[in-house]
C-alpha positions as CSV (number, residue, x, y, z in Angstrom):
1,X,201.9,-191.5,-9.2
2,X,198.4,-190.1,-8.5
3,X,197.4,-190.0,-4.9
4,X,194.1,-191.6,-3.9
5,X,191.2,-189.3,-3.3
6,X,190.7,-188.7,0.5
7,X,186.9,-188.4,0.1
8,X,186.7,-191.8,-1.7
9,X,188.9,-193.3,1.0
10,X,186.5,-192.3,3.7
11,X,183.6,-193.7,1.8
12,X,185.3,-197.0,1.2
13,X,183.3,-200.1,2.0
14,X,184.5,-203.4,3.5
15,X,183.3,-206.9,3.1
16,X,183.4,-209.6,5.7
17,X,183.2,-213.0,4.0
18,X,183.1,-216.7,5.1
19,X,184.9,-218.8,2.4
20,X,185.4,-222.6,2.2
21,X,189.2,-223.2,2.6
22,X,189.2,-226.0,0.0
23,X,186.8,-225.0,-2.7
24,X,187.1,-221.3,-2.1
25,X,183.4,-221.1,-2.3
26,X,181.8,-218.0,-0.6
27,X,179.4,-219.2,2.0
28,X,178.5,-215.9,3.6
29,X,179.5,-212.3,3.2
30,X,178.6,-209.0,4.8
31,X,179.3,-205.6,3.4
32,X,179.8,-202.6,5.6
33,X,181.3,-199.2,5.8
34,X,183.4,-197.6,8.6
35,X,180.5,-195.4,9.8
36,X,178.2,-198.4,9.9
37,X,180.7,-200.4,11.9
38,X,181.1,-197.5,14.5
39,X,177.3,-197.2,14.8
40,X,176.9,-201.0,15.3
41,X,179.6,-201.0,18.0
42,X,178.1,-198.1,19.9
43,X,174.6,-199.7,19.7
44,X,175.9,-203.0,20.9
45,X,177.7,-201.3,23.9
46,X,174.5,-199.4,24.8
47,X,172.4,-202.5,24.7
48,X,174.9,-204.3,26.9
49,X,174.7,-201.4,29.5
50,X,170.9,-201.3,29.4
51,X,170.7,-205.1,29.7
52,X,173.1,-205.2,32.7
53,X,171.2,-202.3,34.4
54,X,167.8,-204.0,33.9
55,X,169.2,-207.3,35.2
56,X,170.5,-205.7,38.4
57,X,167.6,-203.3,39.0
58,X,164.6,-205.5,38.2
59,X,165.7,-209.0,39.2
60,X,166.7,-210.7,42.4
61,X,170.3,-210.6,41.1
62,X,170.7,-207.2,42.9
63,X,170.6,-209.0,46.3
64,X,174.0,-210.6,45.3
65,X,175.7,-207.2,45.3
66,X,177.8,-206.8,48.5
67,X,176.2,-204.3,50.8
68,X,172.8,-204.4,49.2
69,X,170.0,-205.1,51.7
70,X,168.2,-208.4,50.9
71,X,164.7,-209.5,51.8
72,X,165.8,-210.8,55.2
73,X,167.6,-207.6,56.1
74,X,164.6,-205.5,55.1
75,X,162.3,-207.8,57.1
76,X,164.5,-207.5,60.2
77,X,164.6,-203.7,59.8
78,X,160.8,-203.6,59.8
79,X,160.6,-205.9,62.8
80,X,163.2,-203.7,64.7
81,X,161.2,-200.6,64.0
82,X,158.1,-202.3,65.3
83,X,159.9,-203.4,68.5
84,X,161.3,-199.9,69.0
85,X,157.8,-198.4,68.7
86,X,156.4,-201.0,71.1
87,X,159.1,-200.3,73.6
88,X,158.5,-196.6,73.4
89,X,154.8,-197.2,74.1
90,X,155.5,-199.5,77.0
91,X,158.0,-197.0,78.5
92,X,155.4,-194.2,78.2
93,X,152.8,-196.4,79.9
94,X,155.0,-197.2,82.8
95,X,155.9,-193.5,83.2
96,X,152.3,-192.6,83.3
97,X,151.6,-195.5,85.7
98,X,154.4,-194.4,88.0
99,X,153.3,-190.8,87.9
100,X,149.7,-191.8,88.8
101,X,151.0,-194.0,91.6
102,X,153.0,-191.1,93.0
103,X,150.0,-188.8,92.8
104,X,147.7,-191.3,94.6
105,X,150.2,-191.8,97.4
106,X,150.6,-188.0,97.8
107,X,146.9,-187.5,97.9
108,X,146.7,-185.8,94.5
109,X,144.2,-186.5,91.7
110,X,145.6,-189.0,89.2
111,X,146.0,-188.2,85.6
112,X,143.2,-189.4,83.4
113,X,144.4,-191.3,80.4
114,X,141.5,-190.2,78.2
115,X,142.4,-186.6,78.7
116,X,145.9,-187.2,77.6
117,X,144.7,-189.0,74.4
118,X,142.4,-186.0,73.6
119,X,145.2,-183.6,74.3
120,X,147.5,-185.4,71.9
121,X,144.8,-185.5,69.2
122,X,144.2,-181.8,69.6
123,X,147.9,-180.8,69.7
124,X,148.1,-180.7,65.9
125,X,145.1,-178.3,65.8
126,X,146.6,-175.5,67.9
127,X,147.6,-173.4,64.9
128,X,144.1,-173.5,63.4
129,X,142.1,-170.3,63.7
130,X,139.9,-170.5,66.9
131,X,137.0,-168.7,65.3
132,X,136.9,-171.2,62.4
133,X,136.9,-174.1,64.9
134,X,134.1,-172.5,66.9
135,X,132.0,-172.0,63.8
136,X,132.5,-175.6,62.7
137,X,131.7,-176.8,66.2
138,X,128.5,-174.8,66.3
139,X,127.4,-176.3,63.0
140,X,128.2,-179.8,64.2
141,X,126.2,-179.3,67.4
142,X,123.2,-178.0,65.5
143,X,123.2,-181.0,63.2
144,X,123.5,-183.5,66.1
145,X,120.7,-181.7,68.0
146,X,118.5,-181.8,65.0
147,X,119.2,-185.5,64.3
148,X,118.6,-186.5,68.0
149,X,115.5,-184.3,68.5
150,X,113.2,-187.2,67.8
151,X,115.6,-190.1,68.0
152,X,115.9,-192.7,70.7
153,X,119.5,-193.2,71.8
154,X,120.3,-195.8,74.3
155,X,123.2,-193.9,75.6
156,X,121.3,-190.6,76.2
157,X,119.2,-191.6,79.2
158,X,122.3,-193.0,80.9
159,X,124.0,-189.6,81.2
160,X,122.0,-188.5,84.3
161,X,121.2,-191.9,85.7
162,X,122.9,-193.0,89.0
163,X,125.1,-196.0,88.9
164,X,122.5,-198.2,90.6
165,X,120.3,-197.7,87.5
166,X,122.9,-198.9,85.0
167,X,122.8,-202.3,83.4
168,X,126.3,-203.9,83.6
169,X,127.5,-206.7,81.4
170,X,129.1,-209.7,83.2
171,X,132.9,-209.5,82.5
172,X,133.3,-213.3,82.6
173,X,131.1,-216.3,83.4
174,X,132.3,-217.8,86.6
175,X,132.1,-218.0,90.4
176,X,133.2,-215.3,92.8
177,X,136.0,-217.0,94.7
178,X,137.2,-214.0,96.7
179,X,134.8,-211.3,97.8
180,X,135.1,-207.5,98.1
181,X,136.7,-205.9,101.2
182,X,137.2,-202.1,101.0
183,X,140.3,-202.1,103.3
184,X,142.1,-205.4,102.5
185,X,140.7,-206.6,99.2
186,X,139.0,-203.7,97.2
187,X,138.2,-206.0,94.3
188,X,136.8,-209.5,93.6
189,X,138.3,-212.6,92.0
190,X,136.0,-214.5,89.6
191,X,137.1,-218.1,89.0
192,X,136.7,-219.2,85.4
193,X,138.4,-221.6,83.0
194,X,141.6,-220.6,81.3
195,X,141.0,-219.0,77.9
196,X,137.6,-217.6,78.8
197,X,136.8,-214.4,77.0
198,X,136.8,-211.3,79.2
199,X,134.2,-208.6,78.2
200,X,133.7,-205.0,78.9
201,X,130.9,-204.3,81.5
202,X,129.9,-200.9,80.0
203,X,130.5,-198.7,77.0
204,X,133.7,-196.8,77.3
205,X,137.3,-196.1,76.2
206,X,140.4,-198.1,76.9
207,X,142.7,-195.7,78.9
208,X,145.5,-198.1,80.0
209,X,147.0,-201.4,79.0
210,X,150.1,-202.9,80.7
211,X,151.7,-205.9,82.2
212,X,152.8,-206.7,85.8
213,X,154.5,-209.8,87.1
214,X,151.9,-210.3,89.8
215,X,148.8,-209.4,87.8
216,X,149.7,-210.3,84.2
217,X,148.2,-208.2,81.4
218,X,146.1,-205.3,82.7
219,X,143.3,-203.3,80.9
220,X,141.5,-200.3,82.3
221,X,138.3,-198.8,80.7
222,X,136.9,-195.4,81.4
223,X,133.1,-195.2,81.3
224,X,130.6,-192.4,81.5
225,X,129.6,-191.0,84.8
226,X,133.2,-191.2,86.2
227,X,133.1,-195.0,86.3
228,X,136.3,-197.1,85.9
229,X,136.6,-200.8,85.4
230,X,139.9,-202.8,85.8
231,X,140.6,-206.3,84.4
232,X,143.7,-208.2,85.5
233,X,145.2,-211.7,85.0
234,X,144.7,-211.7,81.3
235,X,146.8,-213.9,79.0
236,X,146.5,-211.4,76.2
237,X,144.6,-208.2,75.5
238,X,142.3,-207.7,72.5
239,X,142.1,-203.9,72.7
240,X,144.6,-201.0,72.7
241,X,144.7,-197.7,74.4
242,X,142.3,-195.2,72.8
243,X,139.9,-197.8,71.4
244,X,136.2,-197.4,72.0
245,X,134.4,-200.5,73.3
246,X,130.8,-201.4,74.0
247,X,129.2,-203.4,76.7
248,X,129.9,-207.1,76.0
249,X,132.8,-206.4,73.7
250,X,135.7,-208.9,74.1
251,X,138.7,-207.1,75.6
252,X,141.0,-210.0,76.8
253,X,141.5,-213.7,77.3
254,X,141.9,-215.1,80.8
255,X,145.3,-216.5,81.7
256,X,146.3,-219.5,83.8
257,X,147.3,-219.0,87.4
258,X,150.9,-218.2,88.2
259,X,153.0,-218.8,91.3
260,X,151.8,-215.4,92.6
261,X,148.1,-216.0,92.1
262,X,145.7,-218.6,93.6
263,X,143.7,-220.4,91.0
264,X,142.6,-219.4,87.5
265,X,140.6,-216.2,88.0
266,X,139.8,-212.7,86.8
267,X,140.9,-209.9,89.0
268,X,138.1,-207.3,88.6
269,X,137.8,-203.8,90.0
270,X,135.0,-201.3,89.8
271,X,135.5,-197.6,90.7
272,X,133.0,-194.8,90.9
273,X,134.1,-191.2,91.6
274,X,137.4,-192.4,92.8
275,X,136.1,-194.9,95.3
276,X,136.2,-198.7,95.0
277,X,132.8,-200.5,94.8
278,X,131.7,-204.0,95.4
279,X,130.9,-205.3,91.8
280,X,128.6,-208.0,93.2
281,X,126.1,-205.3,94.1
282,X,125.8,-204.2,90.5
283,X,126.7,-207.2,88.4
284,X,125.2,-210.7,88.3
285,X,128.0,-213.3,88.1
């Protein structure tokens, strides 16, 4: 008996048909080879894998996978990171406040917050060539001098003016309920409605923000000419450390009185060359 040809056996085709069981009528048929069937199965498997990957990677179904962080988990992670950053900032502020308090008690000169800010900003520039920085600085100074040669700058005449010649902005509209006493009360209390906007008295830079149980939210602004203004009893602060403010810029919102304070008021201090001054002599309330 003659054996079938192996080559013809490999190339044999098959037919898949759908036949009526009663009339034996062919309803549908499909002809295929073994190679075509293998290619179809592989293609189907690849499509299934790609479809499952797309379903998991690009749809919210991936949040159903155990261990995969969902939207709530990611939101909590971001909030925790913000809280940690806020706590680190608050700890640094208290450390600086405690160090300045220790220096003042010991008779030493306190650390100026603006100098620390400038030091941190310049820390990343230590590796830059000093000659290159000096060259760039000379060009910048020349440009500024040329621009201001015939310009009128409101800040320029204030550099050499005494404090008596400066025009202060009223920090809050109200009535002075407790006057200045250099020994017992080196500040003034300005009675004003709760929620009143507290404003900066001069142009300057915010050098400290913090909170105390007795004084509420505190903000300190460093001005030109070694002038410092302090604003206490704020419900919330509108400026952060390092921000530049102008005279009349809102910096806080007045808080309600607590058990440690008498009446709704702004605790306001004015310092010049390290000495407390009576703000009433320079500001009209």
